[in-house]
N, C-alpha and C positions, 0 to 999 in steps of 0.2 A: 391948491385945492382945499377948500375948507372942510369938506367931508372926507373922512378916511375911507378910501376904496382900495380893494385888492386888485381889481381889474376894471377897466373902462370899456363898455360896449357901446359902439356908435352905429346904430342901424342906418343913420342918414348917409353914411359914406364919406363924410368930410369931417376932419378934426384938425385942430391946430395946437392942442396942448402938448406939453413936453412929458406929461405923465405917461408912465409905462407900467404894465403892458396894456396895449390897446387892441381890441378886436373890432373890426368894422364890417360893413355888409354892402354888397352891390345890389341895388334894387331898381336902378334906372339905366336901361341899356341904350337909349337913344343917343346920349353923348358919345358912345363908343362905336356907333354904326354910322359912318360918314354919309352913306347914301341916304339913310333915313333922316338924318339930321338936316341935310340940305333940302329936303322936301319943304321945309319952312321958308326957303328963300332968304332974301335979305330982310331980316327982322330982328326984333329984340329977343325973341325966343331962340333964334339961331345963335345969337351972341351969348345968351344964358347957357345954352347947351355946350358951347365951346369952353366957357368958364368952368362948368361942371366937369367937363372932360379933363381939364387941367388939374383942378383941385382934387377931384376924386382919384386921379392917377397918382398924384403926390401922396395922398392919404393911404391908398392901397400899398404903395411902395414902402411907406414908413411903418405900417401896422405890423403888430406881432402876429396877427391872424386876420384872415378875410373870409367871410362866408359868402358863397355864391348860391343862388337858388336853383340853377340848372347848369349842366355841363356846357351847353351852348353859350350861356352868359359868361362863364369863366373863359371859354375860348375866345370870345369876342373882346373881352377886357384885356386879356394877355396879348392879343395882337397889337394893342396900343401900348400897354405898360411893359411888355416883355416879361422877364422873370420878376417875381416878388420875393423879397427876403423873408417874409413871414410865412407861416403855415396857412394852408387853405382847406376849406371843406365845402362840399355841396350839400346843402340842407334845404329841401323844398318846403314851402309853406304848406299848411293844411287846408282842408275844406270844412267849412262849418257843417255840422251834422244836419241842420235844417234843410240842406239841399239834397240829401240822399233820398231818392225815390226809385224803387225797382222799375225796370223797363216795362212799358205797357204793350199790349197786343198791337200789331201794326195792320192798318186797314189797306185794302186795295185802292188804287187811285180812282176806280170807278165809284167808290163810296163818297168822293168829294165832288163839289160842283161850285159854280160861281157864287151860289148862295151860301154854301158851306165849304169855303176854300181850304186848301192845304196851307197850314201855317208855317212859314219859315221865319225863324227868330234870329236876330243879330243883336247881342247885348255888348256894347263897347262905347267908350268915349269917341266922340267925333273928332278925329285927327287925320292929317294927311296920309299917315302910314297905315291907316285902318281900311283904306280902299272902299269906302262907301259908294263912290261913284260907279266903280266897276260892278259892285254888287247890285246896285239899282239897275244898271244896264242889263245885267244877266237876268234879273227877275222880269223885266219888261219883255225881253226876248222870249222867255218861257211862256209868259202870259199870252203873247201874240201867237205862239204856237198852239194855243188852246189849252194849256195846262192851267187848271183852276187853283192858282196860288195867290197868297198875300204875303208880302214881306213886312215884318214888324221891326222897326229900328228903335232900340232903347239906348239912351245915353246922352249926356250933356257933353261939354268939351270946349274945343277951340271955337270962339264966337264967329270968327270970319269963315271958318270951315262949315259951321252950322248954316250960315247964310247961304253959302254956295250949295249945300245939300238941299236946302229948302227950295232954292231957285230951280235946281235940277228936277226935283220932284214935281214942282208946278209945271215944268216944261214937258216932261215925259209922261206924267200921269195927272193931268189937270182935274180929272173927276175923282181922284183919290181911290180908285178901285184896286190898285196894285200895291202901292207903298203907303204904309202907315207909320209916320214918324211920331213916336210917343214922347220922346225926350227923357228927362230925368225920372227915374222911378226909385223910391226908397228901397234899401236893401231888404227890408222885411217883406216887401211885396214881390220881389224878384222871383222867388221859388214858384209862385203861381203862374208866372209867365212861362217858365221852363216847362211846367207840367201841362200847360195848355197848347204847347207848340208841337208840331209834327217833325220838324227838323231844326237843329241849331246850326247856325252858320258862323264861322269865325274867319275873317279875311285879313287880319293884321299881318304885316311883313316884319315886325320887330317887337318882340316881347321878352322881357327878362323871365317872367313866369306868367303865363296867361290865365289869370284867375277866373274869368267868366267861362273860359273853355273848360277848366277843371270843374266848375260848378255844373256846367251842362253834362259833363261826363257822369257826375254823381247823380244827376237828375234823371238818368235813364232815357235820354233823348238821342236819336240818331244824329250824327254830326258830319257835316261837310266842312273842310278846314283848309286853311292856307298851308302850303308845303314849305314855308320859310321858318327860319329861326328855331326857337325852342318848341314849336308846336308838334312836330313829329316825335320829339323826345318825350313829351308828355302823353300824347295820344297813341303813339306807336301805330299798330295795325288796326286801331279801333275806329277809324274814320275814313271818309272818302276825300282825297286831297285834290287841290287845284292850285293854279298859279294865280295869286291875288291881284296881279296886274293885268290879267287877261279875262275879260268878261265872258268870252266863249268858253274858256276853261272852267270858269265858275258855273256857268249855266249847264255844261255837260255833267259836272259833278252833282249838281242839284237834281237834274233830270234822271240820272242813273239811280239816285237814291229814291226819288219819288216813285219811279216805275217798278221798283223791286221791294215789296214789303219784307221779303226774306232777307235781303241785304240790310234793310233798316233794322230788323229784329236782331240780326247777328252783330252788327256794329254797336247797337245800343247796349247789348248784353256785355260785350267785351269791354266797352268803355266804362260801364258801371263797375265791372270787376277791377279794372285798372285804377279807378278812382279810390278804391279802398286803401291804396298805398299812402295816400296823402291825408295825414291826421295831424291835428295840432299837438296831440300828446307826443307823437313821434318827433315833431319839429322841436318842441321844447326840450325833450330828453336829449336829442342830438346836439342842440344848441348849448345847453348847460354842460354837456360832456366836453364839447369843444372848448368852451371857456375854461373849464377846469384843466384841460390839457395845456392850453396856452399859459395859464398861470403856473402850472407845475413846471413846464419847460423854462419859464422865465425865472422862477425862483430856484430851479434845480432841486426840487424836492419831490418825493414820491406822492402819488395821488392819495395814498392812505393818510398822509399827514395834513391834507386839506380838510379843515373842519367843515362839517355840514352846516355850520352856522356862519360860514364865511360871508361877509357882506360884500355884495357886488354893487357897482354903481352903473346904471344905464343912462347914457346921455342921449336925449332926443332933441329934435329941433324945438319942441315946445317945453323943454325943461328936463329935469332929472327925476328918475323914479328909483327909489331904493327897494331892492328885493331882499 
């Protein structure tokens, strides 16, 4: 290694160097959730995920330290890798300050109409494990019951899955009254979509750390959410949960939230308070503290002997950045 480094940090999860000490990070949970991985069928993506499962498992086992974003992610990875020789730490990512908006007053359902519908927002990549099909079915069921709602879908993603979603929308809502597929929206414009929605919906069944769910929590929006994976760990009691593979379960959760402005207000308030835990300041402080601990353990020296000018080297897929 040409550059002198005291410790190597590999956020991408895979490394091959013999340099030590190395700290890596788990950010992609799909390779470690077999049921979710197999949703992609026989494809190049499935093959890629199996390769990632192998190489990340080897890297996690060899690393001096591994950072996990959630307890659920750690548990899922350890089911595959079993024990790790290195130290581990759970350090959640933060939420950008631009998303924080206090909860708004909640209107009665009678204040909405087909002309001014109740806005249900789902921000997520279009992938098989995100269950957009079930969400669309649930929304159509509620609309047919007479509830004046519109489902807005924001996100790009898997091209074949997007084609399937568009085909389904054209079939169940040919006039475009219920489902609005917006597609990709730049990050700087996302906050306005959160603030203009009445409910945020998140239907994924596999997430290492659900970033858009956290953004919605910070945005003061009432949330209906999948009961799988790390979602209950992040949201706790601050949302109305459903089975993401069951459209009836999804529609019941949405309907319950729509019909009760008191419930919406309560959930939005507690979710907003819960979101205060996730800051990039906390994330960076805990990350550098963990890196210092790993370096200290490796060199068998006290933390007080580590110079504040220690040079660390961070290796990413797009190159190295010196801190």
